[in-house]
N, C-alpha and C positions, 0 to 999 in steps of 0.2 A: 586616299589617306589610309595609313595602316590602322588596324583595329584598335591597337593600344593608344594611338594618338587620338582617334575618334572618341574613345572612351574617356580619355583625359580631358578633352575639350568639353564633352558633355558633363562630366563631374564638376569641372570648374564653372561652367555656365550655370548649372543647377545650384551650386554653392553660392554664387553671386546673386542669383535670383532669390534664394532663401534669405540671404542677407538683406536684400531689398524688401522682402516681406516683413522682416523684423523692423525695418525702417518705417513700415506702415503702423506698427504697434507702438514703437518708441520713436516719436517724430524728431529724431536728431538729424536725419538726412532724408532726402526725397526717395522713398522706397520704390514708387512706381517708375520713376526715372531710372533707377538702378536696374530694375527688372528689364526695362526697355533696352537700356544700354547693353545688358548681358545678351539679350536676344539679337541685337544688332551685331555684337561681336561674334556671336555664334554664326550668324548668317554670313559674315565676311570670311570667317575661317573655314566653315563647312561648305561654302558656296551656296548662294540662293538658288533654289529650283522653283518651279511653279507653286508647289505647296508652301515652300518657305516664304515666297513673296506674299501669298494670301494670308498666312498666319502672321507674318510680320506687320502687314497692314492692319489686321485686327488688333494685334498687340499695341500698335501705335495709336489706334483710335481709342482703345481702353486707357492708355496712358494719358492721352490728352483730356479725356473726360475726367479721369481721376484727379488731375491737377486742378481742375476748376470746380469739382463737385463740392469741396469745402465751402467756398464762398457762396455758391448758389444755395445749398441746403441750410447752411448756418444763417444766412440772411433771410431766407424764406421762413424758417422756423421762428426766428426772432420777430419778423413782421407779423406772422400769424398770432404770436403771443402779445401783440400790441405795440411793439417797438416802432419808432418812427424811422424814416429813411436816414435822417440825420444821425440817429443813434447807431444804426447799422453801419453807416459809412465811417463814423468815428471809431467804432469797435473794430472794423476791418483794418483801418490804417494803423491804429495802435496795436492791434494783434500782430501785424506784420513787423512793426518796430519792436514789439516785445520779444519776438523770436530771435532778433539779433542781440538784444540786451541780455536776455536770460534764455539760452537755448532749451529746448524740450517743452517746458511749461510756460515760459514767458509770454508767448503769444496768446495762449488760452487765458491766462490770468489777466493780462492787459486788456484783451477784448471784453472779457466778462466785466471787469471793473469799469471800463469805459462805457459800456452799454448801460450798466446800472447807474452810474453817476449822471450821464446825460439824461436818461429817463427820469431819474429822481429830480433833477433840476427842472426838466420840462413839465413834469406832472405834479411835482410836490407831493408825491404819494409813494412811499417806500414799498408797499405791497405790489402796486402796479409795476414799479421798476423791477422788483424781484421776479414777478411773473414774466416780464420780457426777458430777463436774464436766464430764467429757466428754459425759455424757448431757445435761446442761444445755445445753452448747454445741450438741449435735446438735438439741435441741429448738428453740433459737433459729434455727438454720439452716433447719430444716423449716418453722417458722412464717414466716420471711421469704419462702421460696419460695411458700408458700400465699397469704400476704397479697399478694404481687406479682401472682400469677395472678388473685386476686380483684379487684385494682385494674384489671387489663387487662379482665377480664370486665365490671366496672362501666362502664368507658369504652365497651366494645363495645355494651352494652345501651343506653347513651345514644346512640350513633351510630345504632343501629337506630331508636330513638325519633325522633331529630332528622332523619334522612335518609330515612325511609320515607314 
């Protein structure tokens, strides 16, 4: 591949990956999936070599973990703060639905309200319901930090692959 074409492919891939990283900050679109797709596209165009397959496997693993980390951490933090499994389940379902109704913050708001309301009904204690809701928010915050770091690592792995 001519050097100008190689450079063009690398610049486009990096731009798409940075766009995906932005998607991890502003959850309008699946950022880690976009980073993964960009690395897949790069591998198809630039041809996978041994290093490429290894890096792509690691990028794939990070993408899969990134997709599920929200549910795991958010639920774990809410449970640690006293939320019941029922509250966590209702919050998860309404959070997914909220993303479709009001993109960006709809899922967060819907899951937070759902958890608070179910816990309030279950316990008849506003303070305990709020404590469980704070656990849910802490889970979202921790999941964001971890997903963002994973996105940076995914891009770093691609850079090693592309520029070594």
